[in-house]
C-alpha positions as CSV (number, residue, x, y, z in Angstrom):
1,M,0.0,0.0,0.0
2,F,1.2,3.5,-0.8
3,F,1.0,4.9,2.7
4,E,3.1,2.1,4.3
5,N,6.2,3.9,3.0
6,F,5.3,7.2,4.9
7,S,5.2,8.1,8.5
8,I,4.9,11.3,10.5
9,G,6.2,12.4,13.9
10,T,5.6,15.5,16.0
11,D,6.7,16.9,19.3
12,I,6.3,20.0,21.5
13,E,8.3,21.0,24.6
14,E,8.6,23.9,27.0
15,I,11.7,25.9,26.2
16,E,12.2,26.3,30.0
17,R,13.7,22.8,30.1
18,F,16.7,24.2,28.3
19,N,17.1,27.5,30.3
20,N,20.4,28.1,31.8
21,K,22.1,25.3,29.9
22,T,25.8,26.2,29.2
23,I,28.5,24.3,27.3
24,E,30.8,24.5,30.3
25,K,28.3,23.4,33.0
26,D,26.1,21.0,30.9
27,S,28.5,19.5,28.4
28,R,27.8,15.9,29.4
29,F,24.0,16.4,28.9
30,L,24.4,18.4,25.7
31,N,26.9,15.9,24.2
32,Y,24.5,13.0,24.9
33,I,21.8,14.5,22.8
34,F,23.4,16.9,20.3
35,T,26.3,16.7,17.8
36,N,29.1,19.2,18.0
37,N,27.6,21.0,14.9
38,E,24.2,21.3,16.6
39,I,25.8,22.7,19.8
40,A,27.9,25.2,17.9
41,Y,24.8,26.4,15.9
42,C,22.5,26.7,19.0
43,F,25.1,28.6,21.1
44,S,25.8,31.0,18.2
45,K,22.3,32.3,18.7
46,K,21.1,35.0,21.0
47,F,18.6,32.6,22.7
48,P,20.3,29.2,22.5
49,Q,17.7,27.5,24.7
50,R,15.1,28.0,22.0
51,H,17.2,26.4,19.3
52,L,18.3,23.5,21.6
53,C,14.7,22.8,22.5
54,A,13.6,23.0,18.8
55,R,16.3,20.5,17.8
56,F,15.3,18.3,20.7
57,C,11.7,18.3,19.5
58,G,13.0,17.5,16.0
59,K,14.9,14.5,17.2
60,E,11.8,13.3,19.2
61,A,9.7,13.7,16.1
62,V,12.2,11.9,13.9
63,V,12.3,9.0,16.4
64,K,8.5,8.8,16.3
65,A,8.3,8.9,12.5
66,L,11.0,6.2,12.2
67,Y,9.2,4.0,14.7
68,G,6.2,4.3,12.4
69,L,8.3,2.9,9.6
70,G,9.4,0.0,11.8
71,I,12.9,1.4,12.5
72,E,13.9,1.3,16.2
73,H,17.0,1.6,18.2
74,I,18.4,5.0,17.1
75,T,19.9,7.5,19.5
76,Y,19.4,11.2,19.6
77,K,23.0,11.8,18.7
78,E,22.7,9.7,15.5
79,I,20.0,12.2,14.3
80,E,21.6,15.4,13.3
81,I,19.5,18.5,12.5
82,L,21.4,21.1,10.5
83,N,20.4,24.1,8.5
84,K,20.9,24.8,4.8
85,E,22.4,28.2,3.8
86,T,18.8,29.4,3.4
87,G,18.1,28.6,7.0
88,L,15.9,25.6,6.1
89,P,16.5,22.7,8.6
90,Y,17.3,19.3,7.3
91,V,18.0,15.9,9.0
92,N,21.2,13.9,8.5
93,I,21.1,10.2,9.6
94,K,24.1,8.3,8.4
95,K,23.0,5.0,10.1
96,I,19.9,4.5,8.0
97,P,20.3,4.8,4.2
98,G,17.2,5.0,2.0
99,I,15.2,7.2,4.4
100,K,14.1,10.6,3.3
101,I,13.0,13.1,6.0
102,K,11.4,16.5,5.8
103,I,11.3,18.5,9.0
104,S,9.8,21.7,10.2
105,L,10.9,23.4,13.4
106,S,9.3,26.3,15.2
107,H,9.4,28.1,18.5
108,S,7.9,30.9,20.5
109,K,9.2,32.4,23.8
110,K,7.6,29.5,25.7
111,Y,7.4,26.5,23.4
112,A,9.2,24.7,20.6
113,T,7.7,22.2,18.2
114,A,8.7,20.0,15.3
115,N,6.9,18.1,12.6
116,V,8.5,15.3,10.5
117,L,7.5,13.4,7.4
118,A,9.6,10.3,6.8
119,Y,9.6,8.2,3.6
120,K,11.3,4.8,3.2
121,N,12.5,3.6,-0.2
122,N,11.7,-0.1,-0.6
């Protein structure tokens, strides 16, 4: 069936969870979830907690979408969310070839959210 190759995932979190996170104080936590590229990107922003939270939501949404395709056992760090030069986010997963993922991230002052559409080539 056509829709068996597609799956969606979504997540929303309170940005407050990432308030006061610093590279110096929280490196163990940050390095467990995020890649070096993601950490560098988020902390280059005026409000890094918003970007950290949005990427965390993105990783959660990717995990949910992959689970819907029957793919389990992936860590947050294996899911890398980067930005194209245009600012558009994209997902990089080296562990699972043949998966196409579209992602949308958004945040306000209080919440961050992500939506994912995953497609598996058979």
